[in-house]
N, C-alpha and C positions, 0 to 999 in steps of 0.2 A: 109214725109220726116223727118228723125231724127232731134232733136233739141240739141243745146249745148250752153255753155256760152262762149262768146268771148268778151274780153275787158270789162267785167262786164255786158254785155247784153245778153239776150236770143235770139238766132238766129237759123235759119235752117241750117242744114249742106249740103253744096253743093257738098261734096266729097263723092264718092262711097266707100264702105268698101273694103278692100284688098280681092283679090281672088287669093290664092296661086296656084290654078290649071290653071289659065288663061295664055296663051301664048301671048295674045295680049290685055293687059288691056286697058280700055278706058282712054282717056286723063284726065278725072277728077276723076280717080280711084286711091286710095291710093295703093302703091306698097309695097310688103314685101321687106325687105332688100336684099334678094337674087335676086328678080326681078329687083330692082333698080340698083343693081351692074352690071347686065347684059346689061343695057342700054348703047348705045353709047352716045346719047344726053339726059342727065339727067335734063336739063333745064325745069323748070315748073312743074316737077313731085314731088308729095308728097310721103313720105315714112313713114312706121310705123315700130317702133322698138319694139322687144319683149324683156323681161328679159333676160339677157345674151348676148344681141346683143349690145355691146358698140357702141357709135356714132363715133368711130375713122374713119370708112370708108367715113363718110360724110364730114369730116372737110375740105378737099380740094375743096369742091363744095357748101359750105354754102350759097354763094351769089346766087346760081341758084335754091335753094330749097325754095319753098313758104310755105311748111307745113311739120313739123315733128310731128308725133303722137307717143307718148310713151304709150304703153299698160301696164296697171296694172291689170293682171289677178287675183291677190290676193291683198287685202289692206295691208298685212304684208310684201309685197316685196318692199323694199325701194330703189332699184337700179335705178328706174326711176327718183328720186329726183336727184341723181348724174348725170345721163345722161342729164337732162335738165340744170342743172347748167353748166356742161361742154360745152354744145352747146352754151349757152349765153356768157360765158366767152371767148369762141373762136370766137365770133363775129356774131353768127346766129341772124338775124333780122326778119326773118319770123314768122309765126304762130307756136307756140309751144303748142301742145295740150296733156293734160293727158286724157286718155280714160280708162274706165273699172271700176274695183272695188277699188276705194279709197273712204274714208269716208269724211263726211263734215268737221270734225275737221282738215283734211289734206289740205284743199284747200288754206288756207292762207300760209301754208309752201310751197305748190307747187308754188304759186305765187312768193313767196320770192326767189325760185330757178330759176325763169325766165319763168314760164308757163304763157301764157296769154289766154288759152282756156281750157275748161274742159267739158268732156263728160262723166258723171257718168253712170254707168250701169243702174241705175234707174232714168229714165228720168223724173218721176213724182216728183223728189226732186229738180228740177232745181232752183225753187224760194228760197228754203232754202240754197242751195249752193251759190247763189248770195249774199244772206244776210251774209253768212260766210266771204265773202271777206272783210267785215267791222268789223270783230271781234276784231281787234287790230288796234289802231290808231298810234302806234309808235313802232319802233324796234331798238334794240341796235346795232346789227351786220351790217356789210356791206355785201350786197348780190347783185346779178344782178339787182333786181328791185330798190335798193338804194345803190349805190356805196360808200357812205360815212357813217361811223359809227356815232352813235348819238353824241359822244363827239366831232366829227368834224363839225357837223351841228349846234351845240350850240356855240355861240360866246361870 
């Protein structure tokens, strides 16, 4: 079973990868955006967004979605950062997972955008990615993980 980082700990992934060819995905299977949109009852179903698939269709159903995975097929594609931040700013409370080809240096910034789970393409690097979560002890800007800027936190 694949492993990932969730809330700072390495755990096993209980979700099955998306299968775009399946007409009847399993209940614990991630859905492509197209599959998710075709469902009548979206409650409890996880969805994976690809680059270019903005989260707008999910916004009216955020309270029903337990997991949104944002795929990073290339570490140079930064759209996923914006997707994650938009989901958190619109009220998404579930697991927000970055999956694919992002690098260790990006983990802190992904977390600042609201991601709480990370599934890098190279699973052998999980311990190093966990260590990266503590690279910075303070941040200046307000973001989904810290809504007050530093000058407001200092009294």
